[in-house]
N, C-alpha and C positions, 0 to 999 in steps of 0.2 A: 556126334560133335563134329563139325567142321572147323579145322584149324586153319589160321591163314598159311598162305603158300611160303611167304617169306620165313615164317616160324618154322615150318616144315623144313625148308632148305636149311635154316641155320642150326636146327638141332640134329638134322642128319649129318651135316658137316662136323658137328660137335661131337655127336655120340658115336655115328657109322649107322648104317642103315638098320641092322639088326637090333642094335639096343634102342634106336628111335622108334621103330615098330612097338618094342615091348612099352615104352612110355607113351605111346599115342593109344595103346591098348588099355593101359591103366586109367589114362585120362577120361576114358569113356566109361569108366565103372563108377558106381556111386561114391562118394567120399565118406570116410569113416567118421563117426562122431565120437568126441572125447571130452572129457571134463577134468578140472583140477579142483580138488576139494580143500577147503578153508580149514586148515588144521586148527586154527584158534578158535573155530565155532563147533569144534568136536562133531563134523559132519561124516558119515560114512556113505561110501557110493550105493550100498545095499539098500538105503531109504529110498532110491529112486526105483526100486523094484524092478530093475533091468539088469539082465546078465551083464556081467562086465569082466574084464580083465586088465592087469595092470600095464602101465606104460614103463619100458625097462628104464629109461633114463630120467625118470621123474616120480620119485615116491608118493607124490600125491596126486598123480596123473593116472586116469583110467579110460579104457576103450569102453564104449558102451555098444551092445550088440544091436540096438535100436535107437532111433531120436525120440526121446520123449517130447512132450508139449511143455518145453522149459518155460514158455510165458504164462502158463497156466499152474506153476508149481511155487506157491509161496516161499518155499526154501531157497528158490534161485534169486527171488528179489530180496532175501534176507541176506544175502551175501555169504551162503553156506558152501557155495562152488561157484566155479567160472567155466563157462563152456569155451574151451580154449583148444585150438588145433594140435595135434600130438607133437608134430615136428617142432614147433616153436617151443614147446616145452624143455627142449634140449638146453635151453639157457639154464634151467636149474642144475644141470649135471656140471656144466662149466663153473658157475657160482660156488657150487660145493666144493670143486677142486681148487680154486684159486683164491676165494674170499674166505680167510680164517678171522679176521678181526673186524670189529664195528666199522663201518664204511660211510663215506659221503658218496652217494650215487646219483647219476642222472640218467634219466630214460628221455631221449632226446626227442623222439617221434612215437609218443607213447599211446595215442588213442587207438582201440577204444579202451585199453587197459589190461590186456592179457599179460604182456610182460612186466607190467609195473605190479599188479597184484602178485605175480609170482616172484618178483624181487622182493617185495615187502614179506613173504613169507620166507624166502630163502636166504636172504643177508643175515650176518649174525646180529643176535640181539643188541641194541644199542645203535643200530645204523639210521641213516636218514635218507630219504629219496625225494628229489625233484622229478616229477612227472610233467613232462612238458609236451604241448602240442600247439602247433602254430594256426590251425584252423579252429575257430571260435566254437562253431557249432559241435566240432569233434571233441574239443577241450571240455565242454559242458558234459558230454557222454563219458568222457574220462574222468571227471570230477564225481559224477554219480556212480560209476564202478568203484572207484578208490573209496568213496564214502560207505558203500555198502560193505566193501571188504573189512572195515572197521580197524585197520591198524593206523594209529594217528602221526606216526613218523613220516609225514609225507606233505609235500607242497606242490600243488598242482598249478602250473602256468600255462599261459596262452601267448607263446613268442616264439620268433625265428631264432635261428643259431646265432645270427650276428648280434642280438640282442643281449647275449652273454657276455658281452665285452669286458666288464668289470669283475669277471669270475674268473681271474687267471689263477692256476694252479689250485682250484677248489676241489676237485673231485677225484676220488680214488677209483672210482669205476663209471665209466660212460657206457650205455647200451644205444646203439643208434640203428634201429630198423628202419632204413632208409627208404623214402617213397621210391617205388620200382615200377617196372614195365608191367608186374604182375602176372607173370607166366605160370607161376606155381598155384594161382588162384582159378586157372581155367575151369576146372570142374566144379568149384563151388559158386563161382561168379561168372555166369555166362557173359556179362557186360564186360568183363576184362577181356574176352577174345576179340568184342568188336573195337575195342579201344586200342589194341595192340599193332604196333607199327615199328618198321625200323628206325623211323624217324624218332619215335617215341623212346625207343631204347638208348638211341643216341644222345636224346634230350637227358634221360634218367641218368646214365653213367656221369654225365658232364655236372649235372645239378648235385648228385651224391658228394662228387669231389668238392663243390662249393661247400655243402653242408658241414663235411668233415673238417675242411679248413678253416671255417668260420667258428668250430667249437673245440678246435685241437688246444688252443691255449689254456683251456679250463681245466684240461686233464693233468694231474700231478705229475711230475717225473716220476717214472716207476709204475703209474697207473695202467689200469687195464682197460682197453678201448675194444669192445665187442661189436663188430659190425655184421649185420644181417639184412637180408632181402628175402622176398618170396618170388624169387625168379631163377631161371636156369642158367641164362646167357653169361659167359664169361667176362664179357666187357663190364658188366655191372657188379661181378663178384670178383673172381679170380684177379683180373687186372685192377680193379680198383684197391683190392687188398695190397698187391703189390706196389702200387702208387703211393698209397699211405706209408707203407714201411719205408721206401726209398726216399720220398719228398719230405714228408713230415716228421720222420725219424722214430721207428717202432721195429721191434721183432715180433715176427709170427710164431705164435705159441701153439702147442698141441691141443687138441680138443678131448683127449684122453677117451676116445670111445672104445668100448668092448668090443672085441673081434666079431662076436655073434651079431652086431649090430649093422655089419655091412657098411661102415661109415670109414671115411679117411681121417688120418690124424690131423691134418690142418685142412683149411678152406673146406670145411665140411659140407656136403651137399646130402639134402634128403630129396629123394626122387620116388614118386608113388607106385613105380614097378619095383623098387627095391625095399623100401620101408613102408609101414603101414601109417601113412599120414599124407600131406600134401607138400607141394614142392617148397623148399626152405634151404636157405644157404646161411652159414654162419661161420665167422673167423675171429679168432681172439688175437690181439696184439698188446705188447707191453711198450709202453712210451720209454724210449732211449734218450732222444733228444730234448734238452730244455727248451723252454718256452722262448728264452732269449734268443736262440738259435734260429728259430723258425718264424717268429710271429712279431708283427708290430703292434698289433692291437692292444697290447697291454700298455703300449706308450700314448696311446690316445686318450684324450679327455672324455669322460663320460658325464653327461648331464643327468643329475640326480633327480629322481621324480619321488616327490616325497609323499608317501602313501601310508604312514605309519599309523597305529591306533591313536585313540585319545589319550594324552598323557594325563596322569594324576587321576585317573578314574577311580572312583571307589567299588570294588568288585565285591559284589553280594557274597556273603560267607557261605550261604547253602550251595553255591555252585560246586565248592570242593566236596561236599557230600554226596554229590550226584555220580562221582567219579572213584574209581578204585585207584590207587598208587598217585593220589592227587598231589602229593609231595614233588612228583617228577615233573610236574608241569607249571607253567606260567600263565595265568589267565588274564587276557587283555580284552578290552572292548574295542571292537573293529566294525565300523559301518554298521550301528545299531544291533550289533550282535556281540554277546561275550564268547571268545574262543579260547580254548587251551591248546598249548603247543609245547612239545618237550623242552624243558629249560635248559637242557645240554646244547641243543641246536637254535636257540633264540637268536643269537647273531645271525645265523644264517637266513632264518625267517625274516628278520628285520631288513637284511640286505635285499632279499627277493621282494619284499614289498616296497622298498625304494627304487629298484631297477627293473622289475619285471610285473607283468599284469598276473597277479596272483587270482585264481579262481576259487581255490579252495585250499585250506591248510588246517593240520591237527584236527581237534574236534570243535565244532560250532556247537556250543553248549545251549544257548538260549538267546531269544530275543525279547525285548522289552514291549508288552502290550499293556498299555495304561500304566497302572502301578504294579503290575505282576510280571513276573517271568515266565515265558512259555518256552518249555523244552525244545530243542531242535531234532529232526529227524537223525542228523548225523551223531548225536548222543546215543540215539537208540540203536544204531548200528554200529557203535564203538564197542571194541572190545574191553573199554575201560568203564562202560556202564556199570555203575554200583548196582547190584542184584535187588538191593532193599530201598534204591531211592524212591521208586514209585509203587503205587499198587498195581498188579497186572492181572489180566485176564486171558485166559487161554482161548483161542477160538478154533472152530472147525474149518475145514478147506472152504466151504461155502463162503463163510463170514469173512475168511481171510482174502478170498477173491474180490468180494465186494468191497473190502477196506482199500485194495490196490487198485480198484476202480474209482477210487475217492468218494464211495457212496457213506451216507451217515447210517450208523450202527445202533441196534437196541443191545444194552449190555445187561446182564444177570441183575435181578433186584438185589439190592444190598452192596451194589458196587459203588466205593465212595466217588463223591463228587469231586471234580477237578480233572485232573491230568492224570491218564491211565495208560500204561504200556500194554499193548496187545502182543501175544506171542501164539506162535503155532509150533506144534511139537516141540515146546520149551525154547525155541528161538525167538528173539525180538522181532516184530514186523513193523513197528512204529508207535506213534501215540495218537490218542484221541482226547478229546476234552468231555467228560461226562457231565451233561447238565440237567441230568435228572431224566426226563422224557426221552433223550436220545444223546448219542455222543457225536460230536462234531468230528468230522475226520481231519487230520493234520498230516496226512501223507502229502509229500509234495506234488502239487497238481501237475508240475511239468513231466512227472515219472509214471504217471498213472498209466496203467495198461489198458490198452484200448481194443484188443482181440476179444473174442466172446471166450466164456468159461467153457473149457474142454474138459469133459469127465475122463 
């Protein structure tokens, strides 16, 4: 691996020659593989049949001794686990330490969904999350991963930070994994090496300050702001944190690492020559200054964009029977689909539909097909799918892979006609419609796997 000369000079100045040489040596080694299990779907890492070991700062995280063919594992597509870099799972440790009550949270730069799915698992029960991504294609990937994770207390949006102008003093927790120069991705993503430059570093630290400035007013006084990057340089990391604290009004808090993790109390850096993982930086701040002191966005007028669901829609009674804990949800009809969202946070959802581009929210239950209701894949993935709502058929791996390729399937004789839930090792994969001689595949066409089946 040939690293840019300017990067070598910058890091040598920052670390010293001896420490930089250790970093460069580590960057030439293969990257470790790690996953985080979905505790709501009763998945155990032993199901992968790969030797594994725990990640110390995340109880649901595990290192794998080798990298399986994840694309060919139906349980991966069923949302039973997420392939996530180990260092970034440190967010779980921070949330456990600081967030004890149900929270309204925002993951501002959320794609592809690692930190968002972690937050959905780690935040106290009764919390709600807006997972936002500015780039449309990446927002769709984020929505896919959120849907597979199965937690309905989430709204996925496709917006820039400045679009949240009407959300003053809304969030208890904001996670901002800011777009950065990507130095911590060098050994996982060779393209990040060729894209790196001092000019790009300069562009990034300024853009990061703009993003934080535009979202700061949405954080409640006393709320937590968790800032992270996947880069090493102090311009994008320590200096930006100091700027946030001084300019916007915040106190830098301890990340409370354990002594044997080789991490600093504040402005915590993960380096691949010190910890088993990729390059990562994270810092926790508590907002001390009020929005009135720092921000004039709250005084601006915001044009409301009405995108609410259809009023006075008659909701089919059978939809509630498809869900567990249906009394906790409000069902609406929204753009030809019936959707369930937690009633406790319905005003937030309605505000998001009014002010933001909502890509996904809650549980998409069904669409109308002629005179009938067709269950949606979001329902199949949901942790609130009622286990007796639909007949189910357990499939072997070859059939599961064929299903994920969106092929038509043959179901066992005696399978009821109509909508049938396919399961693999007891975990829902999605719906088919059994018409007798075959079963029409209802797996989302845009999600179908394209790589070959690997034994």
